[in-house]
C-alpha positions as CSV (number, residue, x, y, z in Angstrom):
1,M,4.7,-22.2,58.7
2,S,5.5,-25.2,57.1
3,T,5.0,-28.8,58.5
4,I,7.9,-31.3,58.8
5,N,6.1,-33.6,55.8
6,E,6.9,-30.0,53.5
7,R,10.2,-29.5,54.7
8,V,11.0,-33.5,53.3
9,K,9.7,-32.6,50.6
10,M,11.4,-29.0,50.5
11,L,14.7,-31.0,51.4
12,R,13.9,-33.9,48.7
13,K,13.6,-30.9,45.9
14,S,16.8,-28.6,47.4
15,D,19.5,-28.0,45.2
16,E,21.8,-29.2,47.5
17,L,21.0,-32.7,47.2
18,N,19.8,-32.8,43.5
19,K,23.3,-31.4,42.4
20,K,24.7,-34.6,41.1
21,E,21.4,-36.4,39.7
22,K,17.9,-35.6,40.4
23,M,16.7,-36.7,43.8
24,T,13.4,-39.0,43.5
25,L,10.9,-40.4,45.8
26,E,12.6,-43.8,45.3
27,R,16.5,-42.4,45.4
28,F,15.8,-40.5,48.6
29,G,13.9,-43.3,50.2
30,A,16.3,-45.6,49.5
31,R,19.2,-43.7,51.2
32,F,17.6,-44.8,54.2
33,G,15.3,-47.8,53.6
34,V,12.0,-46.3,52.6
35,G,10.0,-47.2,49.6
36,R,8.8,-44.7,47.1
37,S,5.0,-44.7,48.2
38,S,5.8,-44.2,51.9
39,I,7.8,-41.1,50.9
40,S,5.3,-39.9,48.9
41,D,2.7,-40.6,51.6
42,I,5.0,-38.2,54.2
43,E,5.3,-35.5,51.6
44,N,1.8,-35.5,50.7
45,G,0.7,-35.6,54.7
46,R,-0.7,-38.9,54.8
47,R,1.9,-40.1,56.6
48,D,3.8,-39.2,59.7
49,V,7.7,-39.1,59.9
50,T,8.5,-41.8,62.5
51,E,11.2,-40.8,64.8
52,Q,13.5,-43.5,63.2
53,M,12.9,-41.8,60.0
54,F,13.5,-38.6,61.1
55,L,17.1,-39.7,62.7
56,S,17.9,-41.3,59.4
57,I,16.8,-38.4,57.6
58,C,19.1,-35.7,59.1
59,R,22.4,-38.3,59.5
60,E,22.2,-39.4,55.7
61,F,21.8,-36.0,54.2
62,D,23.2,-33.8,57.2
63,V,20.4,-32.1,57.7
64,N,19.9,-29.7,60.8
65,P,17.3,-31.7,63.5
66,E,15.6,-28.2,64.5
67,W,15.3,-27.4,60.9
68,L,13.5,-30.6,59.7
69,R,11.5,-30.7,63.1
70,D,10.5,-27.1,63.9
71,G,11.5,-25.5,60.9
72,V,14.3,-23.1,62.8
73,G,17.6,-22.7,61.4
74,E,19.0,-23.7,58.3
75,M,18.1,-26.9,56.3
76,F,21.9,-28.3,56.6
77,V,24.5,-28.6,59.2
78,A,27.2,-26.4,58.6
79,K,29.9,-28.1,58.2
80,N,33.8,-27.0,58.7
81,R,36.5,-27.6,55.8
82,N,37.7,-30.8,56.9
83,E,34.2,-32.4,57.4
84,E,33.6,-31.4,53.7
85,I,37.1,-32.6,52.7
86,E,36.1,-35.8,54.6
87,D,32.9,-36.1,52.6
88,F,34.2,-35.9,49.4
89,F,37.0,-38.3,50.1
90,N,34.7,-40.6,51.3
91,R,32.6,-40.3,48.0
92,V,35.3,-40.4,45.8
93,L,37.0,-43.5,47.0
94,G,33.7,-45.0,47.4
95,D,34.0,-45.2,43.4
96,D,35.2,-48.1,41.2
97,P,38.7,-47.6,41.4
98,D,39.1,-47.2,37.6
99,E,37.2,-44.6,37.5
100,F,38.2,-41.2,36.8
101,R,38.0,-39.7,40.3
102,P,39.7,-42.0,42.4
103,R,42.6,-41.8,39.5
104,L,42.4,-38.3,40.0
105,I,43.3,-38.5,43.6
106,A,45.9,-40.6,43.2
107,A,47.8,-38.6,40.7
108,L,47.2,-35.7,43.1
109,A,48.9,-37.2,45.7
110,R,52.0,-37.6,43.5
111,L,52.0,-34.0,43.1
112,D,55.2,-31.8,44.0
113,D,54.8,-27.7,45.1
114,S,55.3,-26.4,41.4
115,E,52.6,-29.1,40.0
116,W,50.0,-27.8,42.7
117,D,50.4,-24.1,41.5
118,R,49.8,-25.4,38.2
119,V,46.6,-27.2,39.2
120,A,45.8,-24.3,41.1
121,A,45.7,-21.9,38.5
122,F,44.3,-24.2,35.8
123,A,41.3,-25.0,38.5
124,Q,40.5,-21.7,38.9
125,A,40.9,-20.4,35.3
126,I,38.0,-23.5,34.9
127,V,35.7,-22.4,37.7
128,A,35.9,-18.7,36.2
129,G,35.0,-20.5,33.1
130,K,37.7,-20.3,30.9
131,D,38.7,-22.9,28.1
132,P,40.8,-25.1,29.7
133,E,42.7,-25.6,26.7
134,Q,43.7,-21.7,26.7
135,V,44.2,-22.2,30.3
136,E,46.8,-25.0,29.6
137,R,48.9,-23.0,27.0
138,E,48.8,-19.9,29.0
139,L,49.9,-22.0,31.9
140,M,52.7,-23.1,29.3
141,H,53.6,-20.0,28.1
142,A,54.3,-18.6,32.1
143,E,56.1,-21.5,32.7
144,L,58.5,-21.0,29.8
145,D,58.3,-17.0,31.0
146,R,59.4,-18.1,34.3
147,Q,62.7,-20.6,32.9
148,L,63.6,-18.3,30.7
149,D,63.5,-15.4,33.4
150,L,65.8,-17.8,35.6
151,E,68.5,-18.6,32.5
152,K,68.8,-14.9,32.3
153,E,69.3,-14.2,35.9
154,E,71.8,-17.1,36.0
155,S,73.7,-15.8,32.6
156,E,73.7,-12.4,34.5
157,A,75.2,-13.7,37.5
158,S,78.0,-15.6,35.8
159,S,79.0,-12.9,33.9
160,A,78.9,-10.2,36.5
161,S,81.5,-13.0,38.6
């Protein structure tokens, strides 16, 4: 079974914490006010994790306290969908308002239902690994087909009357 010191290292090197940028000793410690050498000492068993540091790590990185203390359960606290969305918005809105993410959120807030359908289709296609330009062309063709179908139905309805 691993020690709390080893679990701190496992946490710092986890995919979850490294998905945006590499979580260095310095970057990890800076999130809760501890220096690079202190984190290195903890990871290498030369220093113990204080109770304050334990609480800070759990709070800052949404770590399951039972996992960090005893190695029991999942590494991270399970979040519901609303909590994940709240975390996302907190990260995005903390950016400079001139950066892309806050501007994207502001643009999304102005969409109507049909535009949301297009955004959803576009996002699903990108996640599936499709070329965004090809996806946009397919969406434009689908929209044109839908408009033609509506015009055809209107024409048939008016000629039937």
